[in-house]
Every structure is written in C-alpha cells, then in structure tokens.
ZASEKE-183694 format. One line per 4 residues: number of its first residue (from 0); for each residue x, y, z of N, C-alpha, C. Coordinates in pm, 1 decimal, padded with zeros to 6 digits. Example, Ala and Ser with C-alpha at 12.3 -4.5 7.8 and 13.67 -1.06 7.14 Angstrom:
% residues 2
0 = 01319.0:-00569.0:00780.0:01230.0:-00450.0:00780.0:01320.0:-00330.0:00780.0  01285.0:-00225.0:00708.0:01367.0:-00106.0:00714.0:01290.0:00003.0:00787.0
This chain:
% residues 82
0 = 00084.6:-00117.5:00000.0:00000.0:00000.0:00000.0:00088.9:00123.4:00000.0  00056.4:00216.8:-00086.2:00127.6:00344.5:-00093.0:00033.3:00455.2:-00047.9  00089.5:00548.9:00026.1:00010.6:00661.6:00074.9:00074.6:00790.7:00028.1  -00009.9:00880.1:-00021.3:00036.5:01011.4:-00063.0:-00056.9:01118.5:-00010.2
4 = -00006.1:01238.7:-00010.6:-00085.2:01354.2:00029.3:-00074.2:01457.1:-00081.5  -00181.6:01527.1:-00108.2:-00179.4:01630.3:-00211.1:-00237.9:01758.5:-00153.9  -00168.9:01867.5:-00179.7:-00215.4:02000.7:-00143.6:-00266.1:02065.0:-00271.1  -00388.0:02117.2:-00267.3:-00450.5:02172.5:-00387.8:-00481.7:02320.2:-00372.2
8 = -00458.4:02393.9:-00479.6:-00505.5:02532.4:-00491.2:-00626.0:02529.2:-00583.5  -00736.3:02586.2:-00536.7:-00862.4:02580.0:-00609.2:-00908.9:02721.3:-00643.5  -00963.7:02737.5:-00762.7:-01024.5:02863.9:-00801.5:-01140.7:02892.9:-00705.9  -01151.9:03016.9:-00654.8:-01255.5:03048.8:-00556.4:-01398.2:03013.5:-00600.6
12 = -01425.8:03013.1:-00728.3:-01560.0:02984.0:-00776.1:-01593.3:02835.0:-00775.3  -01494.9:02749.3:-00754.9:-01514.4:02604.9:-00769.5:-01485.7:02525.3:-00643.0  -01464.1:02588.3:-00530.4:-01420.8:02516.4:-00410.6:-01517.3:02404.9:-00368.5  -01645.0:02433.7:-00359.4:-01742.2:02332.5:-00315.3:-01755.9:02220.5:-00418.7
16 = -01759.7:02255.8:-00547.2:-01772.2:02155.9:-00653.6:-01652.5:02061.3:-00654.7  -01532.0:02115.6:-00641.7:-01410.8:02032.3:-00639.4:-01412.8:01942.6:-00516.3  -01447.3:01997.8:-00401.9:-01454.0:01920.3:-00278.0:-01546.2:01798.8:-00293.7  -01664.2:01820.8:-00349.0:-01760.8:01711.5:-00367.7:-01709.8:01606.3:-00465.4
20 = -01646.7:01647.9:-00573.3:-01592.7:01550.7:-00670.5:-01481.3:01467.2:-00608.7  -01395.6:01529.8:-00530.5:-01284.9:01457.8:-00467.8:-01336.6:01354.1:-00368.8  -01440.8:01385.9:-00296.4:-01498.2:01292.0:-00198.3:-01551.6:01166.2:-00265.8  -01583.4:01173.4:-00392.8:-01635.6:01057.8:-00464.0:-01530.5:00974.4:-00534.7
24 = -01402.8:01005.8:-00514.0:-01293.7:00932.4:-00579.1:-01245.0:00822.5:-00485.0  -01253.3:00695.1:-00526.4:-01222.8:00583.5:-00435.6:-01083.1:00587.2:-00372.4  -00982.6:00630.1:-00445.7:-00845.5:00630.2:-00393.1:-00820.9:00743.0:-00292.7  -00909.1:00840.8:-00290.4:-00894.7:00952.8:-00197.0:-00970.9:00917.6:-00069.5
28 = -00895.2:00894.6:00038.1:-00956.7:00847.3:00162.0:-00988.3:00959.4:00260.6  -00927.6:01075.8:00241.5:-00956.7:01190.5:00327.3:-00950.9:01318.2:00244.3  -01043.9:01410.5:00271.0:-01047.3:01540.8:00205.7:-01066.4:01645.3:00314.7  -00970.5:01737.5:00327.2:-00976.0:01839.0:00432.5:-00966.7:01978.7:00372.4
32 = -01070.2:02060.2:00386.4:-01060.5:02200.5:00344.4:-00960.6:02273.5:00436.1  -00888.5:02367.5:00378.9:-00787.1:02441.7:00454.2:-00804.9:02592.0:00436.7  -00750.3:02668.4:00530.6:-00731.7:02811.9:00514.6:-00581.4:02833.6:00503.5  -00539.0:02917.5:00412.5:-00396.6:02944.3:00398.3:-00353.6:02935.9:00253.1
36 = -00228.8:02898.3:00232.3:-00171.6:02893.4:00097.9:-00243.6:02793.3:00007.8  -00286.9:02681.0:00064.1:-00358.9:02578.7:-00010.8:-00503.2:02571.7:00037.2  -00590.3:02519.5:-00047.8:-00733.6:02516.0:-00017.7:-00783.0:02380.1:00030.0  -00718.2:02272.4:-00015.2:-00762.2:02137.2:00021.1:-00639.4:02048.4:00041.3
40 = -00646.8:01962.9:00142.4:-00546.8:01859.8:00167.6:-00613.8:01724.8:00146.4  -00549.8:01637.7:00068.3:-00603.4:01504.2:00039.0:-00510.0:01396.3:00089.8  -00567.4:01284.8:00131.0:-00490.0:01163.5:00155.8:-00528.9:01064.8:00046.7  -00428.0:01010.6:-00020.8:-00449.3:00918.8:-00132.7:-00387.3:00784.1:-00096.4
44 = -00463.1:00676.0:-00113.4:-00412.5:00541.7:-00087.0:-00427.3:00456.9:-00212.8  -00315.3:00400.3:-00258.7:-00315.0:00314.6:-00377.5:-00224.5:00193.8:-00352.7  -00217.6:00104.7:-00451.2:-00134.2:-00015.1:-00437.7:00014.9:00014.2:-00449.1  00052.6:00120.1:-00523.8:00193.5:00151.6:-00542.6:00211.6:00301.4:-00568.3
48 = 00334.9:00346.5:-00558.8:00365.8:00489.3:-00573.7:00327.2:00541.4:-00710.9  00351.3:00464.6:-00816.3:00316.4:00510.3:-00951.0:00167.0:00539.2:-00964.4  00085.5:00463.0:-00896.1:-00059.3:00483.7:-00903.1:-00101.4:00615.0:-00838.3  -00026.4:00659.4:-00738.4:-00056.8:00789.4:-00677.2:-00043.9:00898.6:-00782.3
52 = 00062.7:00894.3:-00861.1:00081.0:00992.1:-00968.5:-00032.7:00987.5:-01068.7  -00080.1:00868.6:-01100.2:-00191.3:00854.8:-01193.4:-00318.8:00916.9:-01139.6  -00343.9:00900.8:-01011.3:-00462.2:00961.0:-00949.4:-00452.0:01113.1:-00956.5  -00334.9:01165.9:-00923.1:-00317.4:01311.3:-00924.5:-00336.2:01366.6:-01065.8
56 = -00273.2:01304.9:-01162.5:-00280.0:01356.0:-01300.1:-00416.5:01334.9:-01363.0  -00469.9:01214.8:-01351.8:-00592.7:01180.1:-01424.7:-00722.5:01210.6:-01351.7  -00719.3:01207.6:-01219.1:-00844.7:01223.8:-01145.2:-00854.9:01354.0:-01067.0  -00743.1:01418.2:-01038.2:-00747.3:01542.5:-00960.5:-00723.5:01663.5:-01049.5
60 = -00612.8:01663.7:-01121.1:-00581.4:01779.9:-01206.1:-00682.1:01800.8:-01318.4  -00756.2:01698.4:-01352.6:-00854.5:01709.9:-01460.9:-00985.6:01774.9:-01415.7  -01001.8:01796.9:-01285.6:-01123.9:01858.4:-01233.6:-01119.7:02008.7:-01259.4  -01225.9:02059.8:-01318.0:-01235.2:02202.6:-01344.4:-01230.4:02279.1:-01212.6
64 = -01141.9:02376.6:-01204.4:-01125.8:02457.2:-01084.0:-00998.1:02426.7:-01008.3  -00935.5:02310.7:-01033.2:-00807.9:02278.5:-00968.7:-00699.0:02354.6:-01044.6  -00634.5:02448.1:-00975.5:-00534.7:02532.8:-01039.7:-00392.7:02480.5:-01023.2  -00363.3:02418.1:-00908.1:-00226.9:02373.7:-00881.7:-00230.8:02260.3:-00779.9
68 = -00134.6:02168.7:-00788.6:-00123.2:02060.8:-00690.7:00020.9:02046.6:-00645.3  00037.9:02000.1:-00523.5:00168.9:01963.7:-00469.9:00150.3:01827.7:-00406.1  00223.2:01728.0:-00454.2:00205.5:01590.3:-00408.2:00323.1:01547.5:-00320.9  00291.4:01482.1:-00210.7:00390.5:01431.4:-00117.2:00367.5:01281.3:-00100.6
72 = 00474.2:01203.7:-00103.4:00464.4:01058.4:-00088.6:00500.6:01021.8:00054.7  00414.7:00942.6:00119.9:00437.9:00899.8:00257.7:00536.1:00784.5:00263.3  00599.4:00767.6:00379.7:00694.7:00659.1:00401.0:00672.9:00596.7:00538.0  00707.0:00471.8:00551.2:00698.0:00403.2:00680.5:00836.7:00388.7:00743.3
76 = 00938.5:00441.8:00680.1:01075.5:00416.4:00725.6:01102.4:00466.6:00867.1  01034.2:00567.9:00914.1:01056.8:00618.1:01049.4:00981.0:00539.5:01154.5  00878.0:00467.6:01114.4:00796.0:00395.6:01211.9:00852.6:00257.1:01244.2  00949.1:00211.5:01167.1:01008.2:00080.7:01191.6:00931.8:-00033.8:01124.7
80 = 00819.3:-00003.3:01059.6:00742.3:-00106.5:00988.2:00810.0:-00138.1:00857.0  00792.0:-00260.3:00808.9:00847.3:-00297.2:00678.4:00738.6:-00330.2:00582.3
C-alpha cells in the first residue's frame, strides 16, 4: 500500500464543486478544506507509488477549478514497519 498527500489550490468559484468531486474518488480516503496557501489537503491510498501519480494527473488535475497541486509521498521508514 502506498500513501500520498496532495495540497490543492482551487479557483474560488469552484471550491465546493471540487470538494464534492474529490470525496467521490475511491483512492482519496480523506479530504480536508484548509485556510492558507492551499485550499484542500487530500490523503491518497493506492497499491503503489506510480498509481498515486496517476490519481493526481488523471483524477485530480482534470477537475475544473483545480489550479495547482503539490504531491507528497508517505513513508513508513521512520515507524520501523516494513
């Protein structure tokens, strides 16, 4: 299992619409609205790291109103799990 996080900048006219579309995406397990530099924080869970990129490119960036994304890949190396 691979876990990623994405920070999204959303056009002010599309915030609610983007939020609702993201909630309906199976690989997106958490959607958090934010105040600050970014508008939404997502948690993405897939089978492998490459699939996280596919979700971001094909399912997130393609939504009307998403202006910018920043993707972070999670790691278990600090927790001692293998």
